[in-house]
NUTOR-589375 format. One line per field, with one value per residue (C-alpha): residue in one letter; x, y, z. Coordinates in nm, 4 decimals, decimal comma, padded with zeros to 6 digits. Example, Ala and Ser with C-alpha at 12.3 -4.5 7.8 and 13.67 -1.06 7.14 Angstrom:
<lumlos>
residuo: a/s
east: 01,2300/01,3670
north: -00,4500/-00,1060
up: 00,7800/00,7140
</lumlos>
This chain:
<lumlos>
residuo: l/y/v/f/t/l/a/f/w/p/t/e/q/l/s/k/l/l/n/f/g/f/g/v/l/s/l/l/g/v/y/a/v/g/r/r/l/a/d/s/t/v/g/l/m/a/a/t/l/f/s/s/f/p/i/f/g/w/l/a/q/t/a/y/i/d/l/s/v/v/f/y/s/v/l/v/v/l/v/y/i/a/g/v/p/v/g/a/v/a/s/f/t/l/l/g/l/f/l/s/t/k/i/w/a/l/i/i/l/p/v/i/f/g/y/q/l/y/k/k/q/p/l/d/s/a/i/s/s/i/a/g/a/l/a/v/a/s/p/w/f/f/e/a/l/i/t/t/g/n/p/v/f/p/i/f/s/v/n/q/p/e/l/l/g/g/y/h/s/a/g/e/w/l/l/k/g/w/p/r/q/f/w/p/n/l/k/h/l/v/i/h/d/f/p/l/l/a/l/l/p/g/m/l/l/g/r/a/r/t/k/v/v/e/l/t/v/v/s/v/a/i/y/f/l/f/s/f/i/s/n/p/d/p/r/f/l/l/p/f/v/v/i/p/t/v/l/l/a/r/l/w/v/d/q/g/m/m/v/k/v/v/a/g/l/a/m/l/a/i/g/v/g/s/f/l/p/l/y/f/r/s/e/r/s/f/s/v/v/f/a/r/e/s/r/q/t/y/l/d/k/q/l/g/e/n/v/h/t/f/i/d/v/g/n/e/v/g/s/r/l/a/p/g/d/k/a/v/v/l/v/h/n/m/f/y/i/d/f/p/y/h/g/g/l/d/l/k/d/q/l/k/s/t/a/s/p/q/d/l/l/g/r/l/k/e/l/g/f/s/h/i/v/v/k/t/a/e/y/k/l/k/d/l/f/a/l/g/g/f/k/t/p/s/q/d/e
east: 01,4642/01,3130/01,2681/01,6254/01,7329/01,4952/01,6638/02,0301/01,9378/01,6012/01,6058/01,4937/01,7505/01,8899/01,5023/01,5252/01,8483/01,7166/01,4204/01,6366/01,8719/01,5695/01,4580/01,8293/01,7857/01,4160/01,5547/01,8337/01,5575/01,3454/01,6346/01,6937/01,3000/01,3601/01,7063/01,5476/01,2396/01,3939/01,7844/01,9893/01,8431/01,4748/01,6218/01,7901/01,4777/01,2439/01,4553/01,4891/01,1290/01,0470/01,2945/01,1062/00,7596/00,7141/00,5808/00,8959/01,0842/00,8904/00,8787/01,2952/01,2943/01,0840/01,0824/00,8050/00,8741/00,6996/00,9795/01,1010/00,7701/00,8545/01,1533/01,0221/00,7397/01,0268/01,1879/00,8286/00,8337/01,1601/01,0814/00,7062/00,6705/01,0343/01,1313/01,4566/01,5230/01,5516/01,3895/01,0558/01,1821/01,2857/01,0184/00,7592/00,9858/01,0359/00,6373/00,6052/00,8169/00,6209/00,2830/00,4017/00,5623/00,2527/-00,1125/-00,2238/-00,0033/-00,2557/-00,4515/-00,1918/-00,2347/-00,5456/-00,3145/00,0103/-00,2379/-00,3680/-00,0618/00,0845/-00,1993/-00,1808/00,1699/00,0820/00,2024/00,0591/-00,2113/-00,0577/00,2819/00,0661/-00,1335/00,1459/00,3240/00,0498/00,0325/00,4069/00,4062/00,0884/00,3210/00,5681/00,3382/00,1743/00,3468/00,2350/-00,1458/-00,1403/00,0110/-00,2619/-00,4971/-00,4128/-00,3608/-00,6473/-00,8833/-00,8612/-00,5842/-00,5594/-00,5784/-00,6769/-00,8557/-01,2386/-01,1779/-01,5167/-01,3951/-01,3146/-01,5316/-01,3072/-01,1178/-01,4272/-01,4900/-01,7596/-01,9719/-02,0259/-01,9259/-01,7068/-02,0376/-02,1865/-01,8493/-01,8746/-02,2517/-02,2670/-01,9373/-01,7642/-02,0008/-01,9805/-01,6337/-01,4724/-01,4752/-01,3579/-01,0828/-00,9724/-00,9398/-00,7128/-00,5176/-00,4541/-00,3313/-00,0209/00,0240/00,0627/00,2595/-00,0595/-00,2234/00,0442/00,0874/-00,2547/-00,2679/00,0655/-00,0224/-00,3400/-00,1263/00,1683/00,2506/00,2211/00,4105/00,1885/00,4213/00,3327/-00,0251/-00,0089/00,1481/-00,0745/-00,3440/-00,1691/-00,1757/-00,5230/-00,6126/-00,3826/-00,5716/-00,9031/-00,8253/-00,6951/-01,0093/-01,1554/-00,9294/-01,1729/-00,9542/-00,6494/-00,3532/-00,1070/00,1549/-00,0036/-00,0131/00,3574/00,4622/00,2446/00,3598/00,6838/00,5763/00,3611/00,6926/00,8746/00,6018/00,6085/01,0191/00,9727/00,7150/00,9123/01,2122/01,0382/00,7896/00,7958/00,7556/00,4267/00,3988/00,6654/00,4928/00,1292/00,2861/00,4591/00,1510/-00,0286/00,2322/00,2483/-00,1419/-00,1149/00,1897/-00,0271/-00,2971/-00,1695/00,0875/-00,2196/-00,4250/-00,1342/00,0005/-00,3496/-00,3573/00,0226/00,0147/-00,0708/00,2455/00,4729/00,5382/00,7149/00,8680/01,0420/01,1096/00,8859/00,7547/00,8998/00,8158/00,6916/00,4449/00,3659/00,3009/00,1192/-00,1252/-00,1664/-00,0623/-00,2342/-00,5440/-00,5346/-00,8450/-00,6234/-00,3091/-00,2590/00,0363/00,0901/00,1542/00,3620/00,3584/00,0078/-00,1099/00,1965/00,2692/-00,0777/00,0761/00,2309/00,4573/00,1834/-00,0935/-00,1683/-00,3612/-00,5306/-00,5386/-00,8074/-00,6874/-00,6134/-00,2318/-00,0297/00,3164/00,3777/00,3081/00,6306/00,4725/00,3429/00,0191/-00,1817/-00,3598/-00,7393/-00,7191/-00,4690/-00,7669/-00,9883/-01,0144/-01,0799/-01,2978/-01,5315/-01,8149/-01,9062/-02,2277/-02,2462/-02,0277/-02,0605/-01,9446/-01,6472/-01,5390/-01,5688/-01,3786/-01,1070/-01,0818/-01,0814/-00,7833/-00,6036/-00,6465/-00,6564/-00,6520/-00,8575/-00,7229/-00,9202/-00,9733/-01,3071/-01,3331/-01,2964/-01,4475/-01,7632/-01,8245/-01,9982/-01,7028/-01,4843/-01,6099/-01,5602/-01,2166/-01,1186/-01,3020/-01,5623/-01,9559/-02,0991/-02,4034/-02,7373/-02,7540/-02,9939/-02,6666
north: 00,8439/00,9257/01,3283/01,3707/01,1830/01,4753/01,7356/01,6454/01,5042/01,6612/01,4414/01,1753/00,9508/00,9024/00,8129/00,5666/00,4222/00,4049/00,1840/-00,0116/-00,0549/-00,1721/-00,3890/-00,5901/-00,6255/-00,7412/-01,0530/-01,1219/-01,0972/-01,3527/-01,5794/-01,5464/-01,6185/-01,9383/-02,0019/-01,9596/-02,1995/-02,4519/-02,3922/-02,2277/-02,3909/-02,2724/-01,9643/-01,9290/-02,0404/-01,8326/-01,5350/-01,5847/-01,6412/-01,3070/-01,1249/-01,2544/-01,1343/-00,8461/-00,5943/-00,6228/-00,5623/-00,2443/-00,1161/-00,1557/00,1311/00,3558/00,6555/00,4776/00,3497/00,0307/-00,1554/-00,0413/-00,1863/-00,4935/-00,4998/-00,3948/-00,6855/-00,9469/-00,8363/-00,8674/-01,2446/-01,2933/-01,1854/-01,3048/-01,6060/-01,7590/-01,6773/-01,4792/-01,4400/-01,0594/-00,8412/-00,6963/-00,3725/-00,4370/-00,6437/-00,4158/-00,1355/-00,3400/-00,3724/-00,0243/00,0727/-00,1639/00,0137/00,3617/00,3121/00,2078/00,2350/-00,0829/-00,2512/-00,2167/-00,5550/-00,7758/-00,6856/-00,8891/-01,1785/-01,1422/-01,1240/-01,4385/-01,5829/-01,4855/-01,6778/-01,9662/-02,0184/-02,0079/-01,6533/-01,4856/-01,2416/-00,9747/-01,0058/-01,0079/-00,7245/-00,5390/-00,6172/-00,4722/-00,1679/-00,0977/-00,1173/00,1414/00,3743/00,3889/00,4660/00,7131/00,9828/00,9563/00,8486/01,2190/01,3565/01,2338/01,3171/01,7074/01,7016/01,5433/01,4805/01,1039/00,9146/00,6375/00,8135/00,7427/00,3872/00,4915/00,8890/00,9924/01,3553/01,1012/00,8959/00,7789/00,6092/00,4354/00,2494/00,5622/00,5192/00,7734/00,6246/00,3166/00,1555/00,1916/00,0494/-00,2668/-00,3403/-00,2774/-00,2341/-00,4995/-00,7860/-00,6708/-00,6269/-00,9440/-01,1472/-00,9417/-00,7825/-01,0964/-01,2683/-00,9526/-00,9734/-01,3480/-01,3119/-01,1023/-01,3197/-01,7039/-01,8339/-01,9079/-02,0515/-02,2655/-02,3777/-02,5372/-02,7933/-02,9153/-02,8834/-03,1257/-03,3924/-03,3735/-03,4378/-03,0448/-03,0146/-02,8634/-02,5645/-02,4959/-02,5382/-02,3108/-02,0335/-02,1185/-02,0358/-01,6814/-01,6434/-01,6756/-01,4932/-01,1740/-01,1920/-01,2032/-00,8797/-00,7218/-00,7783/-00,5100/-00,2457/-00,0235/00,0482/-00,2526/-00,1772/-00,4981/-00,3306/-00,3158/-00,6713/-00,7323/-00,7355/-01,0109/-01,2120/-01,3090/-01,5830/-01,7941/-01,7197/-01,8968/-02,2170/-02,2357/-02,2841/-02,5128/-02,7092/-02,7350/-02,8763/-03,0976/-03,2866/-03,5514/-03,5202/-03,5720/-03,2466/-03,0255/-03,1158/-03,0094/-02,7059/-02,6104/-02,6345/-02,4246/-02,1521/-02,2019/-02,1545/-01,8479/-01,7181/-01,7767/-01,5910/-01,2847/-01,2439/-01,2275/-00,9363/-00,7415/-00,8126/-00,6803/-00,3936/-00,2839/-00,3414/00,0267/00,1359/-00,1282/00,1485/00,3777/00,0919/-00,0333/00,2898/00,3127/00,6625/00,9355/00,9508/01,2786/01,1904/00,8871/01,1722/01,3675/01,0921/00,9021/01,0459/01,3793/01,2479/01,0122/01,0756/01,0379/01,2345/01,5925/01,6403/01,9912/01,8453/02,1145/02,3505/02,4757/02,5797/02,6622/02,9006/03,1311/03,2093/03,5265/03,5572/03,6952/03,4417/03,1711/02,8694/02,6322/02,2449/02,0103/01,6907/01,3545/01,3167/01,5890/01,4700/01,5959/01,9725/02,1912/02,5537/02,6873/02,6058/02,5028/02,1797/02,2167/02,0459/02,3330/02,5444/02,3208/02,5564/02,9020/02,7546/02,5118/02,7539/02,7776/02,6573/02,6885/02,7531/03,0892/03,1251/02,9096/03,1093/03,4280/03,2982/03,1792/03,5518/03,6750/03,4684/03,6100/03,3306/03,3709/02,9998/02,6716/02,3576/02,0618/01,7835/01,7707/01,4301/01,2996/01,5739/01,7432/02,1203/01,9704/01,7318/02,0482/02,0717/01,6890/01,7345/02,0562/01,8964/02,1953/02,1538/01,9833/02,1609/02,0677/01,8407/02,1887/02,3741
up: 00,6322/00,3068/00,3849/00,4647/00,0945/-00,0366/00,1081/00,0172/-00,3538/-00,4693/-00,7856/-00,6053/-00,6860/-00,3039/-00,1876/-00,4696/-00,3856/00,0247/-00,0902/-00,2870/-00,0126/00,1995/-00,0278/-00,0336/00,3740/00,3255/00,0807/00,3668/00,6032/00,3898/00,4051/00,7907/00,8055/00,5958/00,8031/01,1334/01,0386/00,8501/00,7025/00,4818/00,1146/00,2285/00,3157/-00,0099/-00,2323/-00,0161/-00,1079/-00,4419/-00,4960/-00,3000/-00,5148/-00,8388/-00,7736/-01,0258/-00,8024/-00,5692/-00,8816/-00,9693/-00,5850/-00,5998/-00,8742/-00,7092/-00,4255/-00,2399/00,1363/00,0504/00,0650/00,4083/00,5218/00,3856/00,6367/00,9093/00,8620/00,7827/01,1599/01,3225/01,1746/01,2533/01,6340/01,7012/01,4654/01,4133/01,7925/01,7701/02,0871/02,2227/02,4876/02,5656/02,4190/02,1338/02,0375/02,0671/01,9338/01,6200/01,6004/01,6595/01,3533/01,1204/01,2145/01,2247/00,8612/00,6730/00,8532/00,6941/00,9313/01,2399/01,0755/01,2033/01,5620/01,6065/01,4421/01,6809/02,0051/01,8848/01,7817/02,1403/02,3584/02,1308/02,1937/02,5592/02,6385/02,9445/02,8755/03,0458/02,8100/02,5015/02,5986/02,6963/02,3530/02,1388/02,3810/02,3464/01,9947/01,9718/02,2059/01,9804/01,6693/01,8893/01,7414/01,3986/01,5036/01,6510/01,3330/01,1512/01,4179/01,3893/00,9958/00,8996/01,2195/01,1578/01,3792/01,1269/00,8267/00,5713/00,7017/00,7600/00,6610/00,6070/00,4988/00,1931/00,0205/-00,2432/00,0491/00,1436/-00,2184/-00,2358/00,0824/00,3061/00,6626/00,7821/00,8680/00,5628/00,4315/00,6423/00,6358/00,2495/00,0506/00,2057/00,1368/-00,2352/-00,2761/-00,0683/-00,3480/-00,6293/-00,3811/-00,2752/-00,6084/-00,7346/-00,4280/-00,4622/-00,8152/-00,6355/-00,3848/-00,5519/-00,2826/-00,0677/-00,3633/-00,4544/-00,0846/-00,0378/-00,2881/-00,1884/00,1683/00,0439/-00,1018/00,1448/00,5216/00,6468/00,9977/01,2826/01,2408/00,8354/00,9230/01,1944/01,0163/00,7092/00,9305/01,0379/00,6597/00,5746/00,8625/00,7109/00,3857/00,5823/00,8135/00,4890/00,3074/00,5284/00,3404/00,1369/-00,1275/-00,1159/-00,3744/-00,3720/-00,2769/00,0557/00,0856/00,0261/00,3789/00,4543/00,1752/00,3475/00,5761/00,2994/00,0505/00,3219/00,3723/00,0237/-00,0217/00,3267/00,1299/-00,2465/00,0143/00,2174/00,0584/-00,2688/-00,6481/-00,6417/-00,3895/-00,6039/-00,9369/-00,7877/-00,6093/-00,9466/-01,1717/-00,9304/-00,9955/-01,3612/-01,3970/-01,1583/-01,3481/-01,6836/-01,5095/-01,3847/-01,7066/-01,9708/-01,8199/-01,7529/-02,1073/-02,2250/-02,0050/-02,1124/-02,4569/-02,5688/-02,3853/-02,6330/-02,8934/-02,6501/-02,4971/-02,7990/-02,9308/-03,2173/-03,1154/-02,8455/-02,4726/-02,5301/-02,7753/-02,5419/-02,2902/-02,4796/-02,6157/-02,2666/-01,9900/-02,0538/-02,0552/-01,7460/-01,5332/-01,1811/-01,2753/-01,3453/-01,5691/-01,7259/-02,0709/-02,2598/-01,9740/-02,1301/-01,7697/-01,5858/-01,8815/-01,8339/-01,4721/-01,3979/-01,0957/-00,8768/-00,9716/-00,7424/-00,7912/-00,6139/-00,7666/-00,7191/-00,8389/-00,6448/-00,7599/-00,7872/-00,7790/-01,1478/-01,0912/-01,1498/-01,1165/-00,7710/-00,6265/-00,3110/-00,2594/-00,1738/00,1432/00,2757/00,2272/00,4279/00,7370/00,5327/00,2984/00,5107/00,5644/00,2071/00,0641/-00,3064/-00,5515/-00,5872/-00,2393/-00,3129/-00,6044/-00,3917/-00,1154/-00,3101/-00,4821/-00,1434/-00,0386/-00,3656/-00,5849/-00,9625/-01,0945/-01,0284/-01,2009/-01,1998/-01,4148/-01,5684/-01,6969/-01,3466/-01,1181/-01,1875/-00,9458/-00,6803/-00,6450/-00,5814/-00,2448/-00,1862/-00,2456/-00,1029/00,2258/00,2082/00,2749/-00,0241/-00,2128/-00,2812/-00,6331/-00,7544/-00,6641
</lumlos>
């Protein structure tokens, strides 16, 4: 869908509208989940609460695909958790769409499988549901296998250590990285998902119904599984926030004043604790936000030095390229490059036999390349090999 929008409107405005539309559909879906598990009041409160998340509002302005992932996750919740009656093919097709839109959705499979068994569904039915979903998503796994060598790229991608938190294998990440990062990652994630934190104290004080306890356990299980991701991003967690948001809305409606006050105070504390770090991190941008300096001046000072993204400020690089020149770019984010280039991974097969910086330069010259663009603030010479997927030279080289 996003490819078609980019084809018909290359300035990505149509893609942004598509993502925004999925956001609207997601809110309608959250309302439907709340109504299904309780009533219309809970549904309206849950949708309102979900729409107030800062990360939801930010994503609604972008051409990312994350709000389509949220929409498919809501459909999965309606079918598997809220119990909307649909055929078996429809149910595993929806789960397959969820899996194929964002690879992180794979963490939901053991939760869905366990929940089906808990609800006394036959084992063969639970297995066939997961197998059917994987079959629907299989074309994307096959495509990833062909292009990257990893069917579940970028999960546990050994050829890109930065996706494993700097560790060299999935086993090393699980044995060394995960125990060290568990609490920092969990702290980072719950700040962006305060419904679960606000829900727990209310449950302790109130009389939580069995269904609420069940779904809270589901939410906690998802958090635990999400901690195994080596580079978690808060927006990846947003699809899994639907359930605790509906539960918090239901708790607010069902319980007495004491529970509402405690849950409200928890939300306020989490909100303040989330806002202050964001405020201090964003303070440097206030000059351009409030028009005290021009956007271009801000870009020249700030984004031109951003170590994770290459921005050709003032067309400094592009102006040096003649019409016949070929440039290879070795940086992480290349979204803002407006001159013709080749990415390092595009040349992996041609350059995989290089064993030294000299070999690399000579081979690139043979391939007709005249320029290498790399951000030396972030990458040293040996890092060029890792970025391109080439053989990494020894420390002496």
